[in-house]
N, C-alpha and C positions, 0 to 999 in steps of 0.2 A: 487410270494408269497409276500404279503405285510408285513407279520410278520413271522419270522422263526418258525418252529416247536420247541417246548420247552421241554427240559428234565424236568420232574416233580417229578420223583421218581426212586429210585434204590432199588432193593431187594437183600438180601443175602440169599443163600441157607443154610439149616440146616436140620439135622436129628432130632434135638431136639430144637425147637424154645424157650422153656422155659430156657434151659441151655445157649443158645446163647444170650438171653435177659440179663441174669445175667452176662455173660461174657462182653458184650458191656457196660453195666451199670458200672461195676467195672473198666474196662480198660479205657474207654473214659469219664465216668461221664454222659452218655446220659440217658435221661428218656426213658423207653420202656414200651409200653402199649400192653397188649394182646387184639387182636381184631378179633376173640376171642382167648384167651390164648391157646397155644399149636398148633394152626392152623396158625395164622398170627400175627405178632407183629409189631406195628408201632414204629419206633425209632424217637424220637423228641429231637434233640440236644439242642433246646432252643435258645432264643435270636435271634439277627439278624446279617447278614453279616456286617463286619466293613468297613467303608469308609476310605479314605486316612488319615484323621486326627486321626484315631483310635477310633472314636465314632461309635455307631451302626447306620447303615443306615435303610431305610424303608423296606428292603427285608429280610424276615425271612430265617433262615438257612434251607437248604434242608432236608426234612424228608426222611427217608429210611424205609425199611421193612425187616422182617425176615420171610421167608416162609418155610413150612415143605415140603421137597422133596417127601414125601409119597403121598401128595395130594395138589399140588400147586394151590392156589386160587388166583385170580378168574379163573374159567374155566366153560364152559357151562355144562359139565358132572359133576354131584355131586361126582363122584368117581375120578375125575381128569384124567390124562393121563400119559402114560409112556414118558420118563424114570422116575423112582421113586428113583433114587440114586444120590449121589453127583458126580460131575465131578472129576475124579481122575487122568487123564492123560493129560499132556500138560498144556498150559497156560490158565488162566482164566482172566476175567476182574479184574482190580485193583481199589480199592477205595483210594483216596488221602485225607488225613486228615491234615488240618492245625492245628498245635499244639498251644493251647492257651498260651498267655504270662505267665500265672501263672501255667503252667504245663511243663513237659519236655519229650523229646523223651525217655530218660533213664527210667523215672518212668513208662511210658506207656509200654515200652518193658519188663521191669521187671514184671509188673502186668500181661501182656499178656502171657509171657512165663511161669509164675508161674501157669497159668490156662490152660496150654496145647498148647499154640501157638508155632509155629516153627519160630525161627529167620531166616530171609533171608539175611539181611545185616544191618550194623549200621555204623556210623561214615563215611558218604560219603557226598561230596559237589558236586553239579551239577551247574557249572558256567553259562551254557546257560540260566537257569531259576533262578540263584542266590539263591540257597536254600540248607540247610543242610537236610539230609534225612536218613531214615532207613526204614526197612520193615519187616513184619511178615505175616505168614499164620495162620489164626485162626484154631481152631480144626475142622472146617467143610470145610476147603480148600479155604476160601475167603482170598484174598491178600489185605493187607492194607499198603500203603506207608505213612509214617509220614513225615511231612514237616515243617521246620522252615525257615522263610524268612532270607536271608543273610544280608539285610540292605545295606546302602550306601558304607561301607568299610568292607566287610566280612573278618573276621580273621579265617582262616582255621587252626584248631589245628594240631599240629605235629602228624604224624601217620595216619591222615585221608586220605582216598582215594578221588580222585577228577577226574572230567572230564569236 
């Protein structure tokens, strides 16, 4: 293979794509477009990935989607296929979100939980990847890990867990 297969899109399951669109817009500040509304929504975080000096590079941030579990599109059958429910048992994929310098883990967690998200953890530092993190499950069972880079000399606050 001369060039690797490339991840281009990630979808989040929902029983109510309109409500999920409002949730992600409020919690993360993302633009969300109905394509068409209620069936599939495209999440457009905006701007580009940052490079080492903090400026924006040439590569746009990854777009994501919200699909309706009742009829996940695309599918060759216009009625879709089973299962038509959210996964409720066991682990699911996790989406990792790098928190913007002008936002905070605390604000995101407060907004998410006020809108029905379940807090999984907060106030944790992972030394292997030098980052402060927290996580929540949205009202549809999708898991989000929030990440803030530790920098050159991370100061882990007293009382935080670490590994």
